[in-house]
C-alpha positions as CSV (number, residue, x, y, z in Angstrom):
1,M,-119.6,36.1,20.7
2,P,-118.3,35.7,24.1
3,D,-116.7,39.0,25.7
4,L,-113.2,38.6,25.5
5,H,-112.7,40.3,29.0
6,R,-114.6,37.2,30.4
7,L,-112.4,34.7,28.4
8,R,-109.4,36.5,30.2
9,C,-111.0,36.1,33.6
10,F,-111.6,32.4,33.2
11,L,-107.9,32.0,31.7
12,A,-106.8,33.8,34.9
13,V,-108.6,31.5,37.0
14,A,-108.0,28.4,35.2
15,R,-104.0,29.4,35.3
16,E,-103.9,29.9,39.0
17,R,-106.6,27.2,40.0
18,N,-108.0,29.8,42.4
19,F,-110.4,32.7,42.3
20,T,-108.5,34.9,44.9
21,R,-105.1,34.8,43.5
22,A,-106.5,35.5,40.0
23,A,-108.7,38.3,41.1
24,E,-105.5,40.0,42.8
25,Q,-103.6,39.3,39.3
26,L,-106.5,41.1,37.1
27,H,-107.1,43.8,40.1
28,I,-110.8,43.2,40.3
29,A,-112.9,42.2,43.0
30,Q,-113.6,38.3,43.5
31,P,-117.2,38.2,43.2
32,A,-117.0,40.1,40.0
33,L,-114.6,37.8,38.9
34,S,-116.8,34.9,39.7
35,R,-119.7,36.6,38.0
36,H,-117.9,37.0,34.7
37,V,-117.0,33.5,34.8
38,R,-120.2,32.2,35.4
39,Q,-121.7,34.6,32.5
40,L,-118.9,32.9,30.1
41,E,-120.4,29.4,31.2
42,Q,-123.8,30.2,30.5
43,E,-123.0,31.9,27.1
44,L,-121.2,28.8,26.0
45,G,-124.0,26.4,27.3
46,V,-121.0,24.2,29.2
47,R,-119.1,24.2,32.9
48,L,-115.7,25.3,32.3
49,L,-114.4,24.8,36.0
50,D,-115.0,22.3,38.6
51,R,-115.2,24.0,41.6
52,T,-115.2,23.0,45.6
53,T,-114.3,24.7,48.6
54,Q,-110.9,23.0,48.4
55,Y,-109.9,23.4,44.7
56,V,-110.8,25.0,41.1
57,E,-109.9,22.5,38.3
58,P,-110.7,23.2,34.4
59,T,-113.1,20.6,33.0
60,E,-112.3,18.7,29.6
61,A,-114.3,21.6,28.1
62,G,-112.0,24.2,30.3
63,R,-108.8,22.6,29.5
64,M,-109.5,23.3,25.6
65,L,-110.6,26.7,26.2
66,M,-107.2,27.2,28.0
67,E,-105.4,26.1,25.3
68,R,-106.8,27.8,22.4
69,G,-108.4,30.9,24.3
70,A,-105.0,32.1,25.1
71,A,-104.1,32.2,21.7
72,L,-106.9,33.9,20.6
73,C,-106.2,36.5,23.5
74,E,-102.8,37.0,22.2
75,E,-103.8,37.2,18.7
76,A,-106.6,40.1,19.7
77,D,-103.8,42.0,21.6
78,R,-101.5,41.9,18.5
79,L,-104.7,42.9,16.3
80,W,-105.2,45.9,18.8
81,R,-101.6,46.8,18.8
82,D,-101.6,46.8,15.2
83,V,-104.9,49.0,14.8
84,R,-103.0,51.7,17.1
85,A,-100.1,51.5,15.4
86,Y,-102.0,53.0,12.2
87,A,-103.6,55.5,14.8
88,D,-100.3,56.9,15.8
89,G,-98.9,56.6,11.8
90,E,-96.4,53.7,12.6
91,H,-98.1,51.6,10.2
92,G,-99.5,52.8,7.0
93,T,-98.5,54.0,3.1
94,L,-97.1,56.8,1.7
95,T,-97.2,58.0,-1.8
96,I,-94.1,60.4,-2.5
97,G,-93.4,62.3,-5.7
98,Y,-90.2,63.9,-6.4
99,S,-88.6,65.3,-9.9
100,A,-85.6,63.8,-11.4
101,S,-83.1,66.3,-10.4
102,L,-83.8,65.3,-6.5
103,G,-83.0,61.6,-7.2
104,Y,-79.1,62.0,-7.1
105,E,-79.1,62.5,-3.3
106,T,-81.9,64.4,-1.5
107,A,-84.8,61.7,-2.2
108,P,-82.9,58.7,-1.5
109,E,-81.4,60.0,1.6
110,L,-84.8,60.8,2.9
111,L,-86.4,57.6,1.8
112,A,-83.5,55.8,3.5
113,A,-84.1,57.4,6.8
114,L,-87.6,56.9,6.5
115,A,-87.2,53.0,6.0
116,E,-84.6,52.8,8.6
117,R,-86.7,54.8,11.4
118,H,-90.2,53.3,10.2
119,P,-89.8,50.1,8.6
120,A,-93.5,49.4,8.7
121,I,-94.4,52.3,6.5
122,T,-94.7,51.0,2.8
123,V,-93.5,53.8,0.6
124,D,-94.8,54.2,-3.0
125,T,-92.3,56.6,-5.3
126,R,-93.0,58.4,-8.3
127,L,-90.8,60.2,-10.5
128,L,-92.6,63.2,-11.7
129,S,-92.5,66.7,-13.0
130,T,-92.7,69.8,-10.6
131,A,-96.1,70.6,-12.0
132,D,-97.4,67.1,-11.6
133,I,-95.9,66.8,-8.1
134,V,-97.8,70.2,-7.0
135,G,-100.8,69.2,-8.6
136,G,-100.8,65.5,-6.9
137,V,-100.3,66.7,-3.5
138,A,-103.2,69.3,-4.2
139,D,-105.4,66.9,-5.3
140,G,-104.5,64.0,-2.8
141,T,-103.2,61.6,-5.3
142,L,-99.7,61.9,-3.4
143,D,-99.4,62.4,0.3
144,A,-96.2,64.7,-0.1
145,G,-93.5,65.7,-2.7
146,L,-90.1,67.0,-3.2
147,V,-89.5,69.6,-5.4
148,R,-87.1,72.9,-5.9
149,C,-88.8,76.5,-5.5
150,P,-92.5,75.3,-5.7
151,P,-95.1,78.0,-6.0
152,P,-96.8,79.3,-2.9
153,L,-100.2,77.7,-2.9
154,P,-102.7,78.3,0.0
155,D,-103.7,74.7,0.4
156,L,-100.2,73.4,0.7
157,V,-97.4,73.5,3.5
158,R,-93.8,74.0,2.0
159,T,-91.5,72.6,4.5
160,T,-87.7,73.6,3.8
161,L,-85.9,70.5,3.8
162,R,-82.5,71.7,2.1
163,L,-80.7,74.6,1.4
164,E,-78.7,73.1,-1.7
165,P,-75.4,75.1,-2.6
166,Q,-75.2,75.4,-6.4
167,G,-72.3,75.3,-8.6
168,V,-71.3,75.1,-12.3
169,L,-71.2,72.1,-14.2
170,M,-68.6,71.9,-17.1
171,H,-66.8,69.7,-19.4
172,A,-63.3,69.0,-17.7
173,E,-61.6,70.6,-20.4
174,H,-63.3,73.9,-19.7
175,P,-60.9,76.7,-18.5
176,F,-63.1,77.1,-15.6
177,A,-62.3,73.4,-14.5
178,D,-59.0,74.2,-12.6
179,R,-60.9,76.6,-10.3
180,R,-61.6,76.0,-6.9
181,A,-64.7,77.9,-7.4
182,V,-66.3,80.0,-10.3
183,A,-67.5,83.6,-9.8
184,T,-71.0,84.0,-11.0
185,A,-69.8,87.3,-12.7
186,D,-67.6,85.0,-14.6
187,L,-70.3,83.5,-16.5
188,G,-71.2,86.5,-18.7
189,E,-69.6,85.4,-21.6
190,E,-70.7,81.5,-21.4
191,T,-73.9,79.7,-22.8
192,L,-75.6,78.5,-20.0
193,L,-77.8,75.4,-20.2
194,V,-81.2,75.9,-18.5
195,H,-84.5,74.3,-17.9
196,A,-87.5,76.0,-19.9
197,R,-89.3,78.3,-17.4
198,E,-92.7,76.6,-17.8
199,A,-91.1,73.1,-16.5
200,N,-90.4,74.7,-13.0
201,P,-91.0,78.7,-12.9
202,G,-89.4,78.9,-9.5
203,H,-86.5,77.4,-10.1
204,H,-85.9,79.3,-13.2
205,D,-86.7,82.3,-11.8
206,A,-84.2,81.3,-9.1
207,I,-81.4,80.9,-11.3
208,M,-82.2,84.0,-13.3
209,E,-81.9,85.8,-9.9
210,I,-78.4,84.5,-9.4
211,L,-77.2,85.8,-12.3
212,R,-79.0,89.2,-12.2
213,S,-77.6,89.8,-8.5
214,A,-74.0,89.2,-10.4
215,G,-75.1,91.6,-13.3
216,V,-74.5,89.3,-16.2
217,S,-76.4,87.9,-18.9
218,P,-75.0,84.6,-20.6
219,R,-76.4,83.2,-23.6
220,L,-79.3,80.7,-22.6
221,Q,-79.7,77.3,-24.3
222,P,-83.0,75.7,-23.3
223,R,-82.9,71.9,-22.4
224,R,-84.4,70.1,-25.2
225,L,-85.1,67.1,-22.5
226,S,-86.9,67.7,-19.5
227,F,-84.0,65.3,-17.8
228,D,-81.1,64.4,-19.4
229,A,-78.4,62.6,-17.0
230,A,-75.6,62.7,-19.7
231,H,-75.8,66.4,-19.7
232,T,-75.2,66.1,-23.4
233,P,-74.5,70.1,-24.4
234,V,-72.1,70.1,-21.4
235,A,-70.5,67.0,-22.1
236,Q,-69.9,68.1,-25.6
237,N,-68.2,71.2,-24.2
238,K,-71.1,73.7,-25.6
239,A,-72.5,75.0,-22.8
240,V,-72.2,74.9,-18.7
241,S,-74.9,74.6,-16.4
242,I,-75.9,75.9,-12.9
243,V,-76.7,72.7,-10.8
244,G,-77.1,71.6,-7.1
245,Q,-74.2,70.2,-5.2
246,S,-76.0,66.6,-5.2
247,A,-75.3,66.3,-8.7
248,A,-71.6,66.4,-8.2
249,G,-71.2,62.7,-6.6
250,S,-72.3,61.0,-9.7
251,L,-70.7,62.6,-12.7
252,P,-68.9,61.1,-15.4
253,A,-65.1,61.5,-15.4
254,H,-65.3,64.1,-18.2
255,L,-67.6,66.3,-16.1
256,V,-66.7,68.6,-13.2
257,W,-68.5,70.8,-10.8
258,R,-67.5,73.9,-9.1
259,P,-69.1,75.8,-6.3
260,L,-70.4,79.1,-7.1
261,T,-68.7,82.0,-5.6
262,P,-70.3,84.3,-3.7
263,A,-71.9,81.0,-2.1
264,T,-75.8,80.7,-3.2
265,T,-78.5,78.2,-2.5
266,V,-81.5,76.9,-3.9
267,E,-84.4,75.8,-1.7
268,I,-85.8,72.2,-1.7
269,H,-89.1,71.9,0.0
270,L,-91.3,68.8,1.2
271,L,-94.9,69.7,-0.1
272,T,-97.8,68.4,2.1
273,R,-101.2,69.5,2.5
274,G,-102.3,72.0,4.5
275,S,-105.3,70.3,6.4
276,G,-106.0,66.7,7.4
277,T,-102.4,65.5,7.9
278,T,-102.4,61.9,8.5
279,P,-100.3,60.6,11.5
280,T,-98.2,58.8,8.9
281,V,-97.5,62.2,7.0
282,A,-96.4,63.5,10.4
283,R,-93.8,61.0,10.8
284,L,-92.6,61.8,7.3
285,L,-92.3,65.2,8.3
286,R,-90.4,64.5,11.6
287,T,-88.2,62.2,9.6
288,A,-87.4,64.8,7.2
289,S,-86.5,67.4,9.9
290,A,-84.0,64.8,11.4
291,T,-82.6,64.0,8.2
292,A,-82.0,67.5,7.5
293,R,-80.2,68.1,10.7
294,A,-78.1,65.0,10.3
295,H,-76.9,66.1,7.0
296,G,-76.3,69.5,7.6
297,W,-78.9,70.6,4.8
298,L,-80.3,73.8,6.4
299,R,-76.9,75.5,6.7
300,T,-76.1,78.2,4.2
301,A,-73.5,77.5,1.5
302,D,-71.1,79.9,3.4
303,A,-71.7,77.8,6.7
304,A,-70.8,74.8,4.9
305,G,-67.4,76.1,3.7
306,L,-68.3,76.3,-0.2
307,S,-67.7,79.9,-0.5
308,G,-64.5,79.2,-2.6
């Protein structure tokens, strides 16, 4: 196949009808330009230019090559740009897992920001348990994962995305519902709905630490479902639950959320592999950082004015 550089040389001469002007345009010496055009004619076995001391004119074959060759070069340029876009992460595919509780706000905001900043990146999202997210990022079936309080693993990088203020979810008729905030110390006589520890040990332990620090031991009621969007025991006014602020924006009218006091947060991390980070994952990490700044996600609960 003829060299594209030689084709570009011919196109410049054919457009300018002059070797000198074409050589100046291409920033090469005129003898080298003439040699490239002759080599192209030899490779194709056809005369492309009629040359005299007075003018340069494309032959019939040359005019056809002008028309179709220009399109070929433009398509090649687009192809090179597209290939380079993969190299810098502008194009590509990301598979991201996140747990159901992060589907209220954190994951949608991050995914919306990624789509706006990098529309050429295709994102495949998967709703998974914390254990499956951690395992998927570790074995490479996921490029990244959003989780609360993931365990430290040597092969994974935990990037803190959000310090989410925690509060009490309760029925609107609960005695605490009229308060601006609920003291953790007041939960000692309550029934607290919690996830089983094996579902996410890190998050379970974080909730237990909140209670321990306040010196209270409420009755614990394990959740029967890994994800219960209706918050059934809470909706029945049989229990309360400690959940993140993001859940407060999509509650039915009979449920309310009030921030805990003293203010406390639970960490949400973006998990990625520690080695072999792809350019597309690097763009995800930069987008995550920008999203966290834009939403103030890394401020403490006190700084956010949620201390009650």
